[in-house]
C-alpha positions in Angstrom: -0.4 0.3 -0.4 2.6 2.5 -0.3 0.8 3.8 -3.2 -1.9 5.6 -0.4 -0.4 9.4 -1.8 -2.0 10.6 -4.4 -1.6 10.2 -8.0 -2.0 13.6 -8.6 -1.1 16.8 -6.5 -3.5 19.3 -5.9 -2.8 21.3 -8.9 -1.5 25.1 -7.7 -2.6 28.5 -9.7 -1.6 28.8 -13.6 0.2 31.8 -15.1 -2.5 32.5 -17.5 -4.8 32.6 -13.9 -2.3 34.7 -12.2 -3.1 36.7 -15.2 -6.6 36.9 -15.1 -6.9 37.5 -11.0 -4.7 40.5 -10.9 -6.8 42.2 -14.8 -10.1 40.8 -13.1 -9.4 42.7 -10.1 -8.2 46.1 -12.2 -4.9 45.9 -11.3 -1.8 46.5 -13.1 1.9 45.1 -12.7 2.3 47.7 -9.3 -0.5 47.3 -7.1 -0.9 43.5 -7.5 3.0 43.2 -6.0 1.7 46.4 -3.5 -0.7 44.6 -2.4 -0.1 40.9 -2.3 3.3 42.3 -0.8 5.9 41.4 -3.6 8.1 43.8 -5.6 6.8 44.2 -9.7 9.5 41.0 -10.4 7.7 38.5 -8.8 4.4 39.0 -10.3 5.9 39.3 -13.8 7.2 35.9 -13.0 4.2 34.1 -11.8 2.5 35.4 -15.2 6.1 34.4 -16.4 5.4 31.0 -15.2 8.9 30.8 -14.7 12.9 32.1 -14.1 15.6 32.2 -16.1 14.1 29.2 -18.0 13.4 27.7 -15.0 9.5 26.7 -13.2 7.9 29.4 -10.8 5.1 27.7 -9.5 2.9 30.5 -7.6 3.4 29.8 -3.8 -0.2 28.5 -1.5 -0.1 31.3 0.3 0.2 33.6 -2.6 -2.9 31.2 -3.9 -4.6 31.9 -0.5 -4.3 35.9 -1.0 -5.5 36.0 -4.4 -8.4 34.5 -3.0 -8.9 36.6 -0.1 -8.2 39.7 -2.4 -10.4 38.1 -4.6 -13.0 38.4 -1.6 -12.5 41.8 -0.8 -10.3 40.9 2.7 -7.4 43.5 2.4 -5.2 42.1 5.6 -6.4 40.1 8.6 -5.2 41.0 12.3 -5.1 37.0 13.0 -8.2 36.9 15.0 -11.4 35.5 14.1 -14.1 37.0 12.0 -17.0 35.7 13.6 -16.0 32.9 17.0 -18.0 29.8 17.1 -19.8 30.0 19.2 -23.7 29.2 19.9 -24.5 32.3 19.9 -27.9 32.5 17.3 -29.3 30.1 20.0 -29.3 32.8 22.9 -31.5 34.5 20.7 -34.2 32.3 20.3 
């Protein structure tokens, strides 16, 4: 049972999807870099899909940040927005 690992690893964001994300938000490369806390050059690498002929993968942290920005979340203070409690039952 050594083959319990998935043969289809989770596929990340493609360069085309990254570019589409940026354009959908109406961001220039510099704006996207500022919002993601990156240098403009990294945005260019992500959109090209390689750096000096070597493949560049968009890290999960950047993919998650892209999602957050798409949802209108600009920053996170480390606290849950809504604690998991039984508040709904308290109002009954």
